[in-house]
KOLDRENGU-429264 format. One line per field, with one value per residue (C-alpha): residue number from 1; residue in three letters; z, y, x. Coordinates in pm, 1 decimal, padded with zeros to 6 digits. Each point is the difference from the previous one (the first is absolute). Layout:
<pts>
num: [NUM / ...]
residuo: [ALA / ...]
zz: [Z / ...]
yy: [Y / ...]
xx: [X / ...]
</pts>
This chain:
<pts>
num: [1 / 2 / 3 / 4 / 5 / 6 / 7 / 8 / 9 / 10 / 11 / 12 / 13 / 14 / 15 / 16 / 17 / 18 / 19 / 20 / 21 / 22 / 23 / 24 / 25 / 26 / 27 / 28 / 29 / 30 / 31 / 32 / 33 / 34 / 35 / 36 / 37 / 38 / 39 / 40 / 41 / 42 / 43 / 44 / 45 / 46 / 47 / 48 / 49 / 50 / 51 / 52 / 53 / 54 / 55 / 56 / 57 / 58 / 59 / 60 / 61 / 62 / 63 / 64 / 65 / 66 / 67 / 68 / 69 / 70 / 71 / 72 / 73 / 74 / 75 / 76 / 77 / 78 / 79 / 80 / 81 / 82 / 83 / 84 / 85 / 86 / 87 / 88 / 89 / 90 / 91 / 92 / 93 / 94 / 95 / 96 / 97 / 98 / 99 / 100 / 101 / 102 / 103 / 104 / 105 / 106 / 107 / 108 / 109 / 110 / 111 / 112 / 113 / 114 / 115 / 116 / 117 / 118 / 119 / 120 / 121 / 122 / 123 / 124 / 125 / 126 / 127 / 128 / 129 / 130 / 131 / 132 / 133 / 134 / 135 / 136 / 137 / 138 / 139 / 140 / 141 / 142 / 143 / 144 / 145 / 146 / 147 / 148 / 149 / 150 / 151 / 152 / 153 / 154 / 155 / 156 / 157 / 158 / 159 / 160 / 161 / 162 / 163 / 164 / 165 / 166 / 167 / 168 / 169 / 170 / 171 / 172 / 173 / 174 / 175 / 176 / 177 / 178 / 179 / 180 / 181 / 182 / 183 / 184 / 185 / 186 / 187 / 188 / 189 / 190 / 191 / 192 / 193 / 194 / 195 / 196 / 197 / 198 / 199 / 200 / 201 / 202 / 203 / 204 / 205 / 206 / 207 / 208 / 209 / 210 / 211 / 212 / 213 / 214 / 215 / 216 / 217 / 218 / 219 / 220 / 221 / 222 / 223 / 224 / 225 / 226 / 227 / 228 / 229 / 230 / 231 / 232 / 233 / 234 / 235 / 236 / 237 / 238 / 239 / 240 / 241 / 242 / 243 / 244 / 245 / 246 / 247 / 248 / 249 / 250 / 251 / 252 / 253 / 254 / 255 / 256 / 257 / 258 / 259 / 260 / 261 / 262 / 263 / 264 / 265 / 266 / 267 / 268 / 269 / 270 / 271 / 272 / 273 / 274 / 275 / 276 / 277 / 278 / 279 / 280 / 281 / 282 / 283 / 284 / 285 / 286 / 287 / 288 / 289 / 290 / 291 / 292 / 293 / 294 / 295 / 296 / 297 / 298 / 299 / 300 / 301 / 302 / 303 / 304 / 305 / 306 / 307 / 308 / 309 / 310 / 311 / 312 / 313 / 314 / 315 / 316 / 317 / 318 / 319 / 320 / 321 / 322 / 323 / 324 / 325 / 326 / 327 / 328 / 329 / 330 / 331 / 332 / 333 / 334 / 335 / 336 / 337 / 338 / 339 / 340 / 341 / 342 / 343 / 344 / 345 / 346 / 347 / 348 / 349 / 350 / 351 / 352 / 353 / 354 / 355 / 356 / 357 / 358 / 359 / 360 / 361 / 362 / 363 / 364]
residuo: [UNK / UNK / UNK / UNK / UNK / UNK / UNK / UNK / UNK / UNK / UNK / UNK / UNK / UNK / UNK / UNK / UNK / UNK / UNK / UNK / UNK / UNK / UNK / UNK / UNK / UNK / UNK / UNK / UNK / UNK / UNK / UNK / UNK / UNK / UNK / UNK / UNK / UNK / UNK / UNK / UNK / UNK / UNK / UNK / UNK / UNK / UNK / UNK / UNK / UNK / UNK / UNK / UNK / UNK / UNK / UNK / UNK / UNK / UNK / UNK / UNK / UNK / UNK / UNK / UNK / UNK / UNK / UNK / UNK / UNK / UNK / UNK / UNK / UNK / UNK / UNK / UNK / UNK / UNK / UNK / UNK / UNK / UNK / UNK / UNK / UNK / UNK / UNK / UNK / UNK / UNK / UNK / UNK / UNK / UNK / UNK / UNK / UNK / UNK / UNK / UNK / UNK / UNK / UNK / UNK / UNK / UNK / UNK / UNK / UNK / UNK / UNK / UNK / UNK / UNK / UNK / UNK / UNK / UNK / UNK / UNK / UNK / UNK / UNK / UNK / UNK / UNK / UNK / UNK / UNK / UNK / UNK / UNK / UNK / UNK / UNK / UNK / UNK / UNK / UNK / UNK / UNK / UNK / UNK / UNK / UNK / UNK / UNK / UNK / UNK / UNK / UNK / UNK / UNK / UNK / UNK / UNK / UNK / UNK / UNK / UNK / UNK / UNK / UNK / UNK / UNK / UNK / UNK / UNK / UNK / UNK / UNK / UNK / UNK / UNK / UNK / UNK / UNK / UNK / UNK / UNK / UNK / UNK / UNK / UNK / UNK / UNK / UNK / UNK / UNK / UNK / UNK / UNK / UNK / UNK / UNK / UNK / UNK / UNK / UNK / UNK / UNK / UNK / UNK / UNK / UNK / UNK / UNK / UNK / UNK / UNK / UNK / UNK / UNK / UNK / UNK / UNK / UNK / UNK / UNK / UNK / UNK / UNK / UNK / UNK / UNK / UNK / UNK / UNK / UNK / UNK / UNK / UNK / UNK / UNK / UNK / UNK / UNK / UNK / UNK / UNK / UNK / UNK / UNK / UNK / UNK / UNK / UNK / UNK / UNK / UNK / UNK / UNK / UNK / UNK / UNK / UNK / UNK / UNK / UNK / UNK / UNK / UNK / UNK / UNK / UNK / UNK / UNK / UNK / UNK / UNK / UNK / UNK / UNK / UNK / UNK / UNK / UNK / UNK / UNK / UNK / UNK / UNK / UNK / UNK / UNK / UNK / UNK / UNK / UNK / UNK / UNK / UNK / UNK / UNK / UNK / UNK / UNK / UNK / UNK / UNK / UNK / UNK / UNK / UNK / UNK / UNK / UNK / UNK / UNK / UNK / UNK / UNK / UNK / UNK / UNK / UNK / UNK / UNK / UNK / UNK / UNK / UNK / UNK / UNK / UNK / UNK / UNK / UNK / UNK / UNK / UNK / UNK / UNK / UNK / UNK / UNK / UNK / UNK / UNK / UNK / UNK / UNK / UNK / UNK / UNK / UNK / UNK / UNK / UNK / UNK / UNK / UNK / UNK / UNK / UNK / UNK / UNK / UNK / UNK / UNK / UNK / UNK / UNK]
zz: [-00943.0 / 00336.1 / 00308.1 / 00369.4 / 00159.2 / 00340.6 / 00261.8 / -00104.7 / 00285.1 / -00160.8 / -00311.5 / 00208.1 / 00202.1 / -00058.9 / 00103.2 / 00304.4 / -00109.2 / 00263.3 / -00157.4 / 00127.5 / -00257.4 / -00261.0 / -00044.2 / -00254.7 / 00268.7 / 00126.6 / 00364.1 / 00054.2 / 00348.6 / 00051.2 / 00226.0 / -00187.7 / 00195.8 / 00366.6 / 00078.8 / 00313.4 / -00009.6 / 00178.1 / -00175.8 / 00213.8 / 00324.9 / 00011.0 / 00182.7 / -00278.7 / -00258.3 / 00203.4 / 00016.4 / -00371.7 / -00054.9 / 00227.9 / -00137.5 / -00044.5 / -00015.3 / -00298.8 / -00293.2 / -00117.2 / 00308.6 / 00028.2 / 00266.2 / 00305.1 / -00070.7 / 00321.4 / 00156.7 / 00371.6 / 00059.2 / -00174.5 / 00137.1 / 00347.2 / -00063.0 / -00112.8 / 00300.4 / 00237.0 / -00161.6 / 00008.2 / 00280.1 / -00215.1 / -00004.8 / -00219.0 / -00120.6 / -00133.1 / -00227.9 / -00370.8 / -00232.7 / -00353.9 / -00305.6 / 00056.2 / 00138.7 / -00356.4 / 00004.8 / 00315.6 / -00157.1 / -00293.3 / 00187.9 / 00231.0 / -00302.1 / -00141.4 / 00338.1 / 00089.7 / -00320.3 / -00257.1 / -00323.6 / 00166.6 / 00280.8 / 00038.1 / 00178.4 / 00101.0 / -00037.9 / 00035.6 / -00287.9 / 00015.7 / 00166.2 / -00096.5 / -00361.4 / 00097.6 / 00163.9 / -00319.2 / -00177.0 / 00245.7 / 00014.2 / -00359.6 / -00042.3 / 00243.8 / -00232.2 / 00264.8 / -00046.4 / 00149.3 / 00157.1 / 00057.9 / 00313.7 / -00073.4 / 00203.1 / 00157.4 / -00030.1 / -00118.1 / 00323.4 / 00067.0 / 00094.2 / 00237.4 / -00077.9 / -00383.1 / 00056.4 / 00223.0 / -00263.3 / -00259.3 / 00209.7 / -00107.2 / 00011.3 / -00262.8 / 00179.8 / 00127.2 / 00021.7 / 00094.8 / -00093.8 / 00198.9 / -00025.1 / 00316.7 / -00052.7 / -00364.0 / -00318.9 / -00189.9 / 00215.2 / 00306.4 / 00214.8 / 00292.6 / 00200.1 / 00382.1 / 00231.1 / 00085.8 / -00373.0 / -00063.2 / 00308.2 / -00119.0 / -00353.1 / 00163.6 / 00252.5 / -00282.4 / -00233.7 / 00028.0 / 00140.5 / -00349.7 / -00168.6 / 00011.5 / 00071.4 / -00167.6 / 00177.1 / -00189.2 / 00235.5 / -00230.2 / 00129.0 / 00369.4 / 00121.4 / -00120.0 / 00178.8 / 00349.7 / 00041.4 / 00326.8 / -00165.5 / -00256.8 / 00026.6 / -00178.4 / -00022.6 / 00202.1 / 00305.6 / -00231.1 / -00157.6 / 00329.6 / 00142.5 / -00302.4 / -00268.4 / -00287.0 / -00011.4 / -00147.7 / 00030.6 / -00283.0 / 00044.1 / -00226.9 / 00014.3 / -00323.5 / 00171.9 / 00347.9 / -00033.0 / -00357.4 / -00126.9 / -00306.9 / -00239.9 / 00222.7 / -00011.4 / 00368.9 / 00181.8 / 00276.6 / 00149.3 / 00335.7 / 00035.5 / 00162.7 / -00030.5 / -00202.4 / -00250.4 / 00002.0 / -00080.3 / -00290.2 / -00157.3 / 00030.2 / -00213.1 / -00274.8 / 00042.1 / -00191.0 / 00199.8 / -00040.4 / -00001.5 / 00179.8 / -00104.6 / 00226.3 / -00059.5 / 00072.4 / 00342.2 / 00097.1 / -00077.6 / 00161.7 / 00344.0 / -00004.2 / -00079.8 / 00241.5 / 00286.3 / -00089.7 / 00216.2 / -00016.0 / -00380.7 / 00020.7 / 00234.1 / -00210.8 / -00306.3 / 00193.1 / 00132.2 / -00357.8 / -00151.7 / 00262.5 / -00032.4 / -00372.8 / -00040.4 / 00218.7 / -00201.8 / -00329.9 / 00101.4 / 00106.4 / -00355.8 / -00176.4 / 00183.5 / -00103.7 / -00362.2 / 00035.2 / -00094.6 / 00160.4 / 00150.8 / 00186.1 / 00356.5 / 00035.1 / 00280.5 / -00239.6 / -00170.7 / -00294.8 / -00103.5 / -00258.2 / -00150.9 / -00198.1 / -00301.8 / -00147.5 / -00291.3 / -00243.2 / -00332.0 / 00113.3 / 00367.9 / 00004.7 / 00164.4 / -00323.4 / -00098.0 / 00346.4 / -00016.2 / -00345.4 / 00120.2 / 00294.6 / -00201.2 / -00230.4 / 00291.6 / 00130.8 / 00264.1 / -00040.7 / 00175.0 / -00026.6 / -00225.7 / 00122.8 / -00315.2 / 00057.3 / 00314.7 / -00170.2 / 00185.4 / -00299.7 / 00188.8 / 00238.7 / 00013.0 / 00291.5 / 00142.1 / 00235.7 / 00282.5 / -00093.9 / 00155.8 / 00085.1 / -00326.2 / -00218.9 / 00209.0 / -00059.7 / -00370.1 / -00030.7 / 00135.6 / -00194.2 / -00325.3 / 00097.0 / 00067.4 / -00343.3 / -00169.1 / 00151.6 / -00084.0 / -00362.8 / -00045.3 / 00157.0]
yy: [05961.1 / -00088.5 / -00141.3 / 00108.5 / 00031.6 / -00113.8 / 00196.1 / 00066.5 / -00218.7 / -00309.5 / 00011.5 / -00022.7 / -00288.3 / -00362.3 / -00247.7 / -00219.5 / -00362.4 / -00242.9 / -00260.4 / -00341.7 / -00171.5 / -00247.9 / -00380.9 / -00252.1 / -00271.0 / -00024.1 / -00069.9 / 00281.5 / 00129.4 / 00390.5 / 00142.8 / 00335.6 / 00204.4 / -00030.6 / -00179.4 / -00201.7 / -00330.9 / -00185.5 / 00157.1 / 00122.4 / -00093.2 / -00300.8 / 00245.4 / 00255.0 / -00268.6 / -00120.4 / 00344.5 / 00021.3 / -00331.0 / 00067.5 / 00364.8 / 00033.0 / 00383.6 / 00090.4 / 00085.9 / 00264.7 / 00221.6 / 00248.9 / -00055.7 / 00237.8 / 00320.3 / -00058.5 / -00334.2 / 00045.7 / -00355.7 / -00023.4 / 00319.1 / -00136.8 / -00316.7 / 00195.2 / 00232.6 / -00297.8 / -00187.1 / 00300.2 / 00191.7 / 00312.3 / 00255.7 / -00085.8 / 00358.9 / 00011.0 / -00298.3 / 00022.6 / -00289.3 / -00021.7 / -00234.5 / -00091.8 / 00233.7 / 00097.0 / 00190.8 / 00181.1 / 00114.2 / 00139.5 / 00170.7 / 00155.9 / 00152.7 / 00117.0 / 00162.1 / 00161.1 / 00079.5 / 00261.8 / 00083.5 / 00234.9 / -00221.4 / -00270.6 / -00328.1 / -00203.5 / -00366.7 / -00218.2 / -00134.3 / -00353.7 / 00056.5 / -00164.8 / 00091.9 / 00101.9 / 00319.8 / 00179.1 / -00122.6 / 00163.3 / 00313.2 / 00040.4 / -00057.7 / 00285.6 / 00219.9 / 00071.2 / -00044.1 / -00307.5 / 00049.7 / -00292.4 / -00041.2 / -00234.1 / -00310.5 / -00098.1 / -00366.2 / -00083.4 / 00167.1 / 00306.0 / 00308.6 / 00246.7 / 00258.0 / -00024.3 / 00029.2 / 00301.8 / 00153.0 / 00001.8 / 00190.0 / 00368.7 / 00222.0 / -00198.4 / -00344.3 / -00108.2 / -00389.0 / -00249.6 / -00359.6 / -00243.2 / -00398.3 / -00149.5 / -00296.4 / 00086.3 / -00186.3 / -00122.9 / 00025.2 / -00157.7 / 00244.0 / 00234.5 / 00298.5 / -00025.8 / 00176.0 / 00267.4 / 00100.7 / 00010.2 / 00227.0 / 00214.4 / 00029.7 / 00100.1 / 00230.9 / 00184.5 / 00064.0 / 00295.8 / -00085.4 / 00103.2 / -00299.9 / -00312.4 / -00319.6 / -00312.7 / -00287.4 / -00320.5 / -00303.8 / -00279.1 / -00247.6 / 00106.0 / -00337.1 / -00185.7 / 00211.7 / -00113.0 / 00237.5 / 00201.8 / 00314.7 / 00013.2 / 00237.1 / -00066.7 / 00361.7 / -00031.7 / 00192.9 / 00285.6 / -00000.1 / -00016.2 / 00309.6 / 00227.4 / 00160.2 / -00038.0 / -00380.0 / -00265.1 / -00376.3 / -00249.3 / -00355.8 / -00293.3 / -00332.8 / -00111.9 / -00137.8 / -00167.3 / -00067.9 / -00127.3 / 00187.3 / 00169.6 / -00082.9 / 00176.1 / 00326.8 / 00123.5 / 00248.7 / 00255.2 / 00317.4 / 00155.7 / 00365.7 / 00307.1 / 00035.9 / 00309.6 / -00196.2 / -00281.3 / 00251.2 / 00157.0 / -00330.1 / -00125.4 / 00304.1 / -00127.3 / -00378.4 / -00155.6 / -00067.2 / -00387.7 / -00053.1 / -00340.2 / -00278.5 / -00212.7 / -00328.8 / 00175.5 / 00143.1 / -00355.3 / -00170.3 / 00294.4 / -00032.1 / -00364.3 / 00036.0 / 00295.1 / -00216.7 / -00317.7 / 00079.9 / -00376.8 / 00011.1 / 00340.0 / -00157.0 / -00309.4 / 00220.6 / 00204.0 / -00309.6 / -00151.6 / 00315.9 / 00017.1 / -00367.7 / -00007.9 / 00326.9 / -00123.8 / -00317.6 / 00202.4 / 00232.1 / -00314.8 / -00156.9 / 00305.0 / 00030.2 / -00354.9 / 00096.7 / 00307.3 / 00221.3 / 00349.6 / 00109.7 / 00308.0 / -00111.6 / 00058.5 / 00048.2 / -00076.6 / -00305.4 / 00023.1 / 00012.1 / 00225.7 / -00227.8 / 00130.7 / -00194.9 / 00043.9 / 00243.0 / -00256.9 / -00103.9 / -00317.3 / 00033.3 / 00330.5 / 00057.0 / 00014.4 / -00339.7 / -00138.5 / 00130.6 / -00162.8 / -00323.8 / -00021.2 / 00082.9 / -00282.6 / -00227.9 / 00162.2 / 00224.2 / 00360.8 / 00257.3 / 00385.6 / 00163.8 / 00346.6 / 00197.7 / 00210.6 / 00130.1 / 00043.9 / -00306.9 / -00205.7 / -00251.8 / -00100.5 / -00222.5 / 00011.4 / -00318.2 / -00055.8 / -00256.4 / -00278.2 / -00324.1 / -00296.2 / -00149.6 / 00324.0 / 00119.0 / -00331.9 / -00002.8 / 00359.8 / -00072.8 / -00328.6 / 00179.4 / 00295.4 / -00263.8 / -00149.9 / 00339.3 / 00099.5 / -00342.6 / 00006.5 / 00349.4 / -00072.1]
xx: [-02554.6 / 00164.6 / -00161.0 / 00011.4 / 00346.3 / 00083.5 / 00199.7 / 00350.3 / 00133.9 / -00166.3 / 00214.5 / 00305.4 / -00134.1 / 00109.9 / -00270.9 / 00095.5 / -00003.6 / 00096.8 / 00234.8 / -00094.0 / 00207.4 / -00111.1 / 00043.9 / -00115.1 / -00020.9 / -00358.8 / 00058.2 / 00244.9 / 00084.0 / 00006.0 / 00259.1 / 00001.6 / -00272.9 / 00083.4 / -00329.0 / -00062.8 / 00190.7 / -00267.7 / -00308.0 / -00286.8 / -00121.4 / -00250.5 / -00233.6 / 00012.0 / -00058.5 / -00292.8 / -00135.8 / 00001.9 / -00146.1 / -00302.0 / -00025.9 / -00380.2 / -00061.1 / -00217.4 / 00223.8 / -00244.1 / 00063.8 / 00268.0 / 00266.6 / -00004.5 / 00189.6 / 00187.2 / 00017.4 / -00011.4 / 00038.2 / 00329.8 / 00126.6 / -00086.4 / 00191.6 / 00306.6 / -00040.1 / -00010.7 / 00292.1 / 00229.4 / -00135.6 / -00078.7 / -00264.7 / -00291.0 / -00044.3 / 00340.1 / -00022.8 / -00089.7 / -00068.2 / 00121.0 / -00018.6 / 00353.5 / 00255.3 / 00055.3 / -00329.4 / 00088.5 / 00340.1 / -00189.7 / -00263.0 / 00258.0 / 00167.5 / -00323.3 / -00097.7 / 00329.9 / 00197.7 / -00059.6 / 00176.7 / 00248.3 / 00091.5 / 00286.6 / -00010.0 / 00315.5 / 00046.1 / 00301.4 / 00220.1 / -00096.9 / -00342.7 / -00339.7 / -00079.5 / -00356.4 / 00137.9 / 00136.9 / -00307.3 / -00239.5 / 00206.8 / -00009.5 / -00359.6 / -00070.8 / 00203.6 / 00252.4 / 00384.2 / 00169.8 / 00330.4 / 00242.8 / 00214.7 / 00285.1 / 00051.7 / 00311.2 / 00112.2 / -00374.9 / -00118.2 / -00208.1 / 00225.0 / -00180.7 / 00274.7 / -00083.6 / -00371.2 / 00040.5 / 00245.1 / -00292.3 / -00247.0 / -00092.9 / -00285.3 / -00191.6 / 00019.1 / -00339.3 / 00044.3 / 00284.6 / -00066.9 / 00199.3 / -00035.5 / 00152.3 / 00086.8 / 00054.7 / -00104.1 / 00210.7 / 00299.2 / -00130.5 / 00189.4 / -00116.5 / 00105.8 / -00015.0 / -00242.1 / 00251.9 / 00048.7 / -00379.4 / -00051.1 / 00285.0 / -00146.9 / -00342.1 / 00152.5 / 00196.3 / -00286.8 / -00253.9 / -00327.8 / -00163.1 / 00171.3 / -00202.6 / 00223.9 / -00172.6 / 00150.0 / -00067.5 / 00038.1 / -00116.7 / 00256.9 / -00003.1 / -00158.0 / 00288.8 / 00270.7 / 00113.6 / 00287.3 / -00043.5 / 00127.3 / -00300.3 / -00282.2 / -00308.7 / -00107.1 / -00338.6 / 00133.7 / 00097.8 / -00340.6 / -00156.8 / 00190.4 / 00043.4 / -00231.8 / 00260.0 / 00041.9 / -00199.2 / 00102.0 / -00115.7 / -00052.2 / -00109.2 / -00179.3 / 00193.7 / 00312.9 / -00036.1 / -00375.0 / 00033.0 / -00299.2 / 00157.7 / -00271.8 / -00267.0 / 00201.7 / -00038.1 / 00212.0 / -00028.2 / 00156.3 / 00030.8 / 00020.7 / -00176.6 / -00365.5 / 00052.7 / 00192.2 / -00265.1 / -00259.5 / 00204.3 / 00065.4 / -00356.9 / -00101.4 / 00229.0 / -00051.1 / -00285.8 / -00308.9 / 00016.3 / 00381.1 / 00007.3 / -00210.8 / -00207.7 / 00186.7 / 00332.5 / -00159.1 / -00113.5 / 00322.7 / 00198.0 / -00174.6 / 00067.6 / 00356.2 / 00065.5 / -00133.6 / 00195.1 / 00298.6 / 00118.7 / 00032.5 / 00179.4 / 00260.5 / 00031.3 / 00066.4 / 00281.5 / 00168.1 / -00007.4 / 00156.8 / 00285.1 / 00082.3 / 00016.1 / 00155.5 / 00286.7 / 00016.4 / -00012.8 / 00303.1 / 00192.5 / -00058.3 / 00084.1 / 00316.0 / 00105.9 / -00068.2 / 00232.8 / -00302.2 / -00001.4 / -00330.6 / -00144.0 / -00076.8 / -00385.4 / -00250.4 / -00294.9 / -00131.2 / 00226.1 / 00362.5 / 00190.5 / 00257.1 / 00294.2 / 00162.8 / 00350.4 / -00013.6 / 00127.5 / -00111.3 / -00185.8 / -00046.2 / -00195.3 / -00327.0 / -00202.6 / 00123.0 / -00072.8 / -00352.0 / -00067.4 / 00160.9 / -00229.2 / -00297.7 / 00065.1 / -00000.6 / -00337.2 / 00147.6 / -00089.5 / 00210.8 / 00018.0 / 00258.7 / 00119.2 / 00070.0 / -00284.9 / 00176.1 / 00336.0 / 00127.7 / 00099.9 / 00218.2 / -00281.7 / -00306.6 / -00246.4 / -00127.3 / -00280.2 / 00015.7 / -00235.6 / -00120.5 / 00258.1 / -00020.8 / 00012.0 / 00314.0 / 00184.6 / -00083.7 / 00124.0 / 00333.2 / 00034.9 / -00064.6 / 00219.1 / 00282.9 / -00067.2 / 00022.7 / 00319.9 / 00153.6 / -00116.5 / 00159.1 / 00349.3]
</pts>
């Protein structure tokens, strides 16, 4: 006797398991998840410590206060903002809302792993557009469009490569796709980017019915454990996604901390300055170690190791873990020669470089 069978698409699915790394050292440092180097804003921590809403009460279905704070901070229309239990949830419900089993959705070769996961869960077909030099190729995306294409997922800047495409390329992409195709523009790392030719996607979502910009509180704001994200899109898309999203998606504690975090501009500016300073320092140190890296506009770096017996990326990852430093191996992306390293605090960054130097010297 057999039990119930799930949808056929589930059998083909591999569960997405974030790999934070493991270490036997108790007080390890984690540079494997692109988390905020400075932790959370003191105001956000204080909001949590004084959190006194009755735990037996459900949170609001829509937090007008948090939406208002986001709207004020970024000068956006309140009615076009949707909250989610992390941007992961929004990616999932977008796929559920807009994709069917006969549809196709495009994502980039080294794009966020949640994209193909969400596409597969919807039963649709995921189509990969190859990157060029670890960077999104607009031409390759456009070449994959056909009558079945319903959604394009684009992370800009991209995880795990740290690369981005400039404003003119983003606009060229949008101008070249049919209005029936939804462009999902994931701008999770946008607050770290100071390049003038970058576009965070909000202006496109403001003016067009077929764009949704996604943002997160997990990176700059340091609230990854609370799972809080948001999107900006037409009221029509908001209404559609709210029909799919769970009624109590965002918890009350996340709402309280989120309001405090989004309003703390001083902490945000401090975090950006820290990231710029230590990114520059890290690049200088890697150059001195003769390690190749992918220039990044995010809060992490993709570092390449020689494809040799001892100096390879897997051995580097293991070596660092034994010394209490967790970094992210890239085999799951097919980037076997790379590790991804988050920018940490001052002590963490210095220790990382020290141990990398030791690893390279031991394996001469």
